[in-house]
N, C-alpha and C positions, 0 to 999 in steps of 0.2 A: 473112795466115798465122795470126794469133792466133785469128781466128774459126774457121778450119778445124780447128785443134787443139781448140777448144771443141766443134766438131761431133764430132770423134773420141771425145770423152768421153761426150757425151750419147747418142749413137745406140744403143749396145748395153748401156747401164748395167744394165738390169733383166732381161735375157733369160736366166732360168733355164729349162732345157728338159728334156724327157724324158717318156715315157708315164707315166701315173699308176701308182704302186705304193705299198704301205703305208709302206715305209721312206722313200721320197722324200717322201711327204705329211707324215710326221712331221718330216723335215728342213725342208720348206717352212714348216710351222707355226712352228718355232723361228726360221727365217730372217726371216720377215715380222713376228714379234713381237720382233725386236731381240735375240734370244737366240743370238748368233753362236757362242759356245763350244759350246752344245748342237748347233747346226746342223752345225758342223764335225765333231763326234763322230759324229753320225748319218750324214752323207754319207761320212765315212771308213769306217764299217762297211758302207755300201752298196757302196763301191768294192771292199772286200775280198770281199764276196759275189758281185760281178760285175765283175771287173777288165777286161772287154772292152767295157764300155759307156762311150763318151766323154762322154755327158751327165752321168754321175755325177761325173766329174772336173771338168767345168765348174761343177757345183753346189758342189763343194768349194772350187774356186778363188775363185768369187764370194763365198762365205761368208767366206773369209780376207780378201779385199779389203774387204768391208763391215765386218768386224770392226775393221780398222785405221781405216777412215773414221769409224765410230761412236765409237771411242775418242777421236778428236781433233775431234769436233763438226762433221764434214763431211757430215752427212746431213740438211740442211735444205732448204727449198724454194728457196733462192737458187741451188741447183745449176741450176735451170731459169729462174727468174724474174729473177735479178739480171742486170745488164748485162754484167758481165765476171767471172763467178763463179770459174771454175777458174783462169784466168790469174793472178788476184790472190792465189791461195792459195800458201803455201810448199809445199815438198816434203812429202809425207805420210810421217811417220816409221813405219817398220815394224821388227819384230824379225827376227833371223836365222831364227828358226823360221818366222815368217810368210812370209818371202822364199823359203825352201826349199820350204815346203809349196805355196805358190802356183805357183812356177815348175815344180815337179815335176808338179803336177796339170795345168797348161796344156800342158806338153810331151806328157804322156800323152794328153790330149784331142785334140790336133792329130794325133799319131801314129795313134791309133785311127781318127779320122775320115778321114784320108788313105788308110789301108789299105782302108777300106770304099769310098771313092770310086774307088780304083784297080781294085777288083773290079767296081764298078758305078757308072759316071759319072752315072747318074740316081738314085742313092740320095739322096732328098730329106732324109732324117733326118741322114745323114752330112754333106751340104752345110750343113744347119742347125747341127749341132754344131760344125763347123769355123768357120762364121761367128761363132758365139757365142764360141768360144775366141779367135779373132783380136780380137774386140771387147773381151773382157776383158783381153787382153794390151795392147791400146791404152790402156785405162784405167790399168792398172798402170804401164806405162812412162811415161805422162805424169804421173800423180799422184805416183808414188814417185821417178822419175828426172828428171822435167821434160824428157823428150825430146820432140821435135817431129815429125821426119820419119817415124820408125818407127811411132808411133801413127797418123799420118795414112795411111800405107800400109796398115796393118792394118785401119783403119776402112773405107777405100775397098774393100779386098778383101772385107771382111765384107758390105758393101752389095751388091757384085756377086754374091756367092754366094747371098744371099737373093733377089736379082732372078731368078737362075736357077731357084730353087725355085718362085716364083710364076708364072714363065713356063711351067714344066712342069705346075704344079698351082695354078690360080688360087684354089682353095678352101683353100689352106694359109694360113689367116689369121694364124697366129702369126708367120710369116716377115715379115709386113708391119710389125712393130714397128720394126725397124731402118729400113726404108724411110720410115715415117711420121716418125720423129724426124729422119732425114736431110733429108727434104723441108722440114719445118718450120724447122729450124735454118738451112739454107742459104737458104731463102726469107726469113729474118729478117736476114741479114747485110747490111752496108753495100754499096753498089754496087761500091766498089773491091775489096772482098773477093770479091764475086760474080764479078767479072771474073777474078780470080786463080783462083777455083774452076772457072770455065768452061774454063780452059786445061787443067785436070786432069780434065775430064769431069764436073764437079759441076753439078747443077741443083737447083732448089728451088722449092717452092710451099707457102706456109704453110697455106692452106686445104686443099690436097690432103694435106698432112702430117697435119692434124687429122682429116680424113676417114679416113685409113688407120688412125690410132690408134683412132678410133671403131669401125672395122670389127673391129680386134683385140679390143676390149672386148666387142663384141656377138657375134662369131662365133668368137673364139679359144678355146683350152682352157688351155694352161699359161701363157699370157701375159696373160690377161684382167685380173688385178689389177695387173700392171705397167702395162698400157695405161691403166687407170683412174687410177693415181697420176700418171703422166706427163701424161695429158690434163688432169687437174685442175690441175696446176701450170701448164700452158700456158694454160688458160682463165683462171686468175687473172692471168697475165701479160698476157693479151689484154683484161682488164677485163670478163670474162664470168663473174664469180664465181657467179652463181645457177646456171649450168649445171654448175659444178664441185661444188657441194654434194652432190647425190645420189651422185656417184661416190665421194667420200670417206666418205659415210655408209655405203655398202656395204662399203668397205674396213675401216673401223673396226669394223663389226659382225663381219666375218669374222676380223679379227686384233685382238681387244680389248686385248691387252697392249702394243700398239705405241702408245706415248704421242705419238710424233712425228706419226702420222696424226691423232690427236685435236687436237694443237696446230695443224696445218695447217687442220683444219676450224674451229677457233676463229678463226683469222686470216681465213678466208673469211667467217664470220659477222660479224666485226669490220668487214671491208671493206663489207659490206652494211648496216652500222649496226644489226645485231641483237645488242644488248648481252646480253640474257638468254641466248640460245643460245650466244654466244661464251663467256661466263663459266661456263655449265653444263659445257662441255668442259674448262675449266681445273679446275673442281671435281672432275670425274671423275678427271683426272690426279692431283690432290692426294690423292684417296682411294686410288688405286692406288700411291702413291708408295713406300711401304715394300716392297710386293710386287715392284716392278720396280727397287728399289735406286736411287731417284731422290732427290736431295737437296732439302731445302726451298728452298734458294737457286735451284735450277734451276726449280722450279715458280714461284717468285716472279718470276724473269726472264721466263718465258713470260707470266705474268699482266700484268706491266708492259708487255711488248710489245703485248699485245692491247689494254690500256687506252690506250696511246699511239696505237695505230692508230685508236681511236675518239675521239681528241682529248680524252681525260680525263687531262690532265697531272697533276692533283692525285692521282688514284688511282694513276697510273703511278709518281709519285715515291715514294709509300708502298711500293709493291711492289718497286721497283728499289733502294730504300734497303736493304731486307731482302736482296735478291739479292746486292748488292755488299758486304754486311757481312762475308762470309767467302768470298772468291773462290777460296780454296784448295780449296773443295768443287766447283769448276767447272773444266772444261777451258779452255784459253787462248782458244779461239774464243768460247765461251759467256760467259766472264768479260769479254772485250773488248766483246762485243755488249751485255751488261748495263750496263757503264759508259758506252758510247756512248749507249744509249737513256736512261739516267739523265741524262746531260748534255743531251740533246735536250729531255727533259721539263722540266728546270730552265730551259733557254733559253726555252721557251714561256711560263713563268711570270715571265720577266724576271729570273731569278736568275743573272745572267751570270757572276759570279765563281765561284760554285759549279759552274756548267756547265763552265767552262774547266778547273777542277780534275778534273771527271769525265772530260772528254775526254783529259786528260793521263794519267789512270789507265788509260783504255782503251788508249792507245798503250804504256803500260808493261807491262801484263799480257799484251798480245797484239800486240807490235810488227810481226809479220809477217802478222797476220790481216787480212782485208778490213775488218773493223770497226775495228781499230787504225789502219789507213791512212786510213780515212774520217774517223776522229776528229781526225786532224791538221788537216783542212780547217776543222773547226769551232772549233779553238783561235783562229784568226784571223778567223773569220766566223760570225756567229750563225746557228743552225739556224732555218730557216723551214719549218714543216710544210706538206705537200701535202694538199689536200683530197681525201677519198675520192670516187671516181666512183660 
């Protein structure tokens, strides 16, 4: 069951949809550059201008969801590459304003989509927007409420709706994003979970999932960049980092203010042992720090992680000491990650007592975070680095 809820979150996470228009493009630029307040404002104006388009309400709802995730450090690559990323996270805190805005937008998107489907059961765009709305609702209900069954039902329904689209129009490449993630994630589940999934009609094929995502990237329109990001994260998980690099290079070129994309690219270069290119990306992030309201501690935490990834424990210790000097400048997730990595770097250098203190700090600043929970294991057992492949 845990794996199936994990599926319900990954499948529709990035499906913003709708035909190109100037207001939507402005909203997308803000959205993909981590400027969620501005994206919400633009998509809100878009919905006032056209209150009969379900796509605009999906765009607004997704911006609200990502605004909350970003504020609490939940937009990192471990959403895809970690072994148990969503299950280990606490409930996502949201404000009453975010809750009201998200739920209102999703209800309107579902209502408008269903009205169009009632008028024409073969309306592929309405089927698409309904699938996206259900997928977003699945994400919200799990991340915010930690519900299980309702998100699973919504995710399953979303997949079936998008299957209908590609059955009617095999060239509707954007609808294959949900299918690709579904196939990859289910194909990655343990055999016991797969058996449970098969009872509910779930199937999966990792390679087929990656092929579908590649098709969206190569032939899609509104979901091309989403496919690139998801495929890059999956390729890193599959130890195929060299294939992921050009995908993220294109994304960072198109959305230059998104420092998280650059950080992921730095980690890819670190995996490949390319120190110069990895640190070049960190330098770019540092130069844009003031413009994107990023603290020095956050940049140092990224640099420390990259150096630790390249087995430079000495360099990592220097960077992570700066990152952890003022953790009130970091969200709980980032702060606990910084302390965890600091402890790991200290462990590598044989500084066990200091490492244990760092692990304890990780559990204190983020007791419910994945990093805080992981740090508990290293209090009693020394960290042993894995060699990059």
